[in-house]
N, C-alpha and C positions, 0 to 999 in steps of 0.2 A: 273708626268710629263714626257715628251717624252726624254731621255737624248739623247742629238748630241757629236758622237766620233769623233774628229778632229787628224788630224797625231798627235799630241802630245802624245794624250791619245792611240791611233791604234798602236803604238812602245810602252809604256810604258808596252801593253796588250799582244802583240805577236811578239816573234822574228820569223825570215828569216827561222828560222830552225821547229819552232814550225811549220810554216804555209804550209808549204810544207810536215808534218805529214797530218795537215789537208789536206791536196789538196792526199794525200795517201787514207785515212778513202773515201774520197769522191766517189773517184773513185771505191775502190771497192765494193760500193754498189749502185754507180747512172748507175743502167742500166734503160731501160726506160720505166719502168712498175714502175720506184720510183721517177719518174720525169717529168715535164713541166718545158720543154729549151726553148718556141719557139723562130724563128730567131729575128737577133736584127733591129730594123726597124729604121731609119734613116732621116730626113731630109737636104738637102742640100740649105743651104742660096745663095742666088741671088745674084749676084756682086753688090758691089763691097767687098760684107762680104767673106773672105773666109774663111765659117766656116760649121759645121754638128753638128745635135743636134741626137744624139742617145740615143737608147729608149731601154733598155736590163727586161723583166721580167723574172721570174722562178720561179718551186716550187719543195720543196722537201717534198712527202710523210712520213716518215720514222721518221718525227721532227716535222710535222702538222706544216711548211714556209713557206712563200713566200716570194719575198722582186721585187724589180725593181731597177735599178739604169738607171738615167737619166744624160745623159754626155755631155757637151761640145767640140766637136775636131775643134782647132784654132792650124792651122799648122805653123802660123808665129807669134808666141806666144814667140817664144824662143826670138826675138829680139827686145822682150820687156820686157826679165826677167821673162816670167810666163809658168806656164808650157802646155802644150799644150792640154793636158788630164784636165779638172774641171766638179765635179758636184757632184751628193750624193746621196748616196741608201740609200729606206726604207725597212725594214724590214717590216711586219707584219706575227702573227701568224694565225691560218685558220682554229680555231672552232668558231671566231664572228671576223674575220678580222679588227683586232686591230692594229695598229702601234705598234711597240714596238718602234724602236730606230731611228735615222739615222745616214749617216757616210760619210766619207769623201770621194769622188770617189776615187777621186786622185789618195792615198794611199791606198785603198782599190787596185787600177790596177795595180799601182805600186809591190804590196808585192804578189797578187796571180798570176799573167802571167810571174813573176820571178820563183816562186814555181812550175809553172805546167811544165814550162820549164824544170827545177831541175830531177822534176818526172822522166819527161821523160827520162831526159839524163841517171838518176840512174840506167834506164832498158835498153838501150840501148846503151849507149856513153862506148868505149875499157874499162876496170877496172882498167887499169895505166895508162889511160890519164893521160899529164902531160901540154900539151901545151890547149891553151883558144884562138880563135880569135876573138876577139869584133868589128863587124860594125855597129859605131853609137858610139855618145857621151854623149846622152840625157842623162832623167832619166831613164828607162832602161836598158840603158849600165851599170850604176852604180848596179841594184837590178840585175842583169842576174848577174853581176860580186860576187855578194854577195853573189850568190843562187847557183851556179855552186861549189863554193867552199866547199861548203858543199857537196858535193856529187862527187866530185874528187880532187885525193891533186896536186892542176895545181901548177905548177914550175913560167910558163912561158905565156907572156899575150902579146898577139899583137894587133895593134886596129889600127881602122880606119878609121876616119873623115870628111866629106869632108869641114867641116871651121877650119883653121889651129891655130884659138885661141880657140875654145872651146877643140879641140885635145889638148892644150899642156894644159888646166886645167885639164882636165880630167886625163891624165898622172900624171901632180902635188898631183891630194887629193887621185889617187886612191894608188901611191905610198908612199907617207905617212899612208895610209890605211893599207896596206898590205906590208910593208918592204921588209917583206925572197923573194916575188915572181919579177924576171924581167921582164918589162913593154918596150914595142917595139912602137915605130910610124912606120904603114905601108905608104907609098905614093899615095899604092891603095890596094878598096877591097879584092882585087883576091892577092893582097903577102900576109897581113894579115892570108887569109881563107889557102893559099896554105902550109903554117905552120903553122898549125895548129889540136888535134886530135880532137875539138869540137871548133864548130863554135857557134856565135849568129849576126841572123843579127835583129838589134833594129833599124829600120830606116825609114824615112817618103819616101824612095826612089819609084817613080813609076815606074820605068824601072830595070832589070836585073842590079846587082854590080856583082855578079862572075857567071863562070861555070863550068863544072866540071873538063876544064885542069887545070893539077896542085894541084888537091885536093885530101887529102890522100883516101887510096883503105877503110880504117876502121871511115873515118872523119861522127859524128853527128852534123850535122845544128837543128838547132832551129829556124825557119825561123817565126820574129816575130809582123818585120811595117807594112807590107800589109794586110788590112781584108777589100780591095774591090775589087770585081771582077777583075775591071781592070787593078790593080795595083799591081808589085810585086817585089821580090828583089832575089829573082831562077832562070837562066834561065834554059830553056825547060829541059835539056841533063843533069841537078842535079838529076832532078824531076823524069825524064823516069827512072834513074838508080839506085834510093835508095829507099829504104823501108820505105812509108810515113805513119807518125803514123797520126794521128787527134784529136782532143779534142769531134769531134761529128760529126757523116758521111754525115747528111744533112744539116749539116751546112756549114762543109770544100766545101760539092759539090755546094752548091750554092753562097757561098764569100768566097771563098781560090783563089786568083788570078791565085798562082802559079798552081796550080790543072787545072781551068779551062781554062786559056790560052794554059798552054800546052796540054791538054788533044785534046782540038779545033786544034790542029798543027798535031796533029796524029788522028784526024776525031774518036773521043773515048770520051767514058763518065769522068765527074770527078772520078767517085767511080771505075773506075777499073783501077785507077793510086794509090788506096785507100791499103794499107796493115792490118794496123791494127787502132781500136782505141786507146786509154789511157782506157778506160776503158779494154777494153781486155789485153795490158799489165798487167795491174794492178792486176785485179781480177784475171789471169791465173801468174800471176807473172812468166811473160814469158820475161826471156834476151836473147834470143836466135839472136839477131841484133848485138851483139856487135860489131862483128868483120867483119860487113861490112857496104857499105852505107847507113843511114840515116837521112828523113828529117821528125822533127817534123811541118807541117804545124799547126802553134798554127794562131787559131780566138779570143780567150778569148769568156769564158761561161756566162752565168745571173746565171747559178748554181753554178761556184766557188766561184760569187762575193757571195751569199747567203750563202756558206755552210765556208765562208770568215767571216763573218760579223757574225753567229748565234755563231763562237766560241768565237769571240770577247764579244761580247753579253753575253755568256756563264760563262769566264775567269770577266767580268767587276759586276756581280751579284755575284757571289762565294768571288770577293774583299768584293762589303758593307757587305755581310752578315760576313766575318770574322773580 
């Protein structure tokens, strides 16, 4: 029987701290000769439906595994009390192509996205960073807060959200979860970003939320929310004046709006704006960007989902044997 790992079982088997280390191990060996990671494909639904179906396959040669995430993205779901990201991940072995297990894609995406942001933050943010800006109040806001706290000793968090009710609820919940941290509501995204050593943008914004004006000279930004070539959370001046890190060169050049739009404005190519990949940082233990502005132009990769699923699957099998 093929096992299905739901939200509760996934959280039972893997912690955020373990997830960060899984991503670190992945990017030490995830060079091009070890993986296949095709661009995600998407199907945009016609009106009146406001939704997208995405497909993200990946293959990891060292472990003889492959997988695919099928994801629905409906931005208006928050009005109905539902996650905007829902779907399933299928894990296969590559000797016979047999299906090994299925996973709740929402939980997987929630955890591995924040874990990779925290991993990059560990290499690029000021070592003694104490302040964090969170732009957005959805699922990724909670998971990014949890993950960043594992790599830096944060004392103050500045939060911005467009919906006041959601912002108030977020502040109330995280204050209870982390009573030793000071949480401050901000009236603008720029206010939150300017007060912070580390910034996480985790919104559905299509236009820039923040510009370079007033940002700290060493700020590290995890730009997570925009993954469409037409959308961006950061103004071009931030991208053009920061060391830009990507999870994958080709995917970022084709699909990351922050890079594509800034490059078009300067009559350059997105490739010209990229400093390093996460693989470069981790495999070289490169921490040379900690005292300068940096941006992680996050897209999320199928290979990250695959590494996550395989780790959960291994831990489950060990649990069964024990």
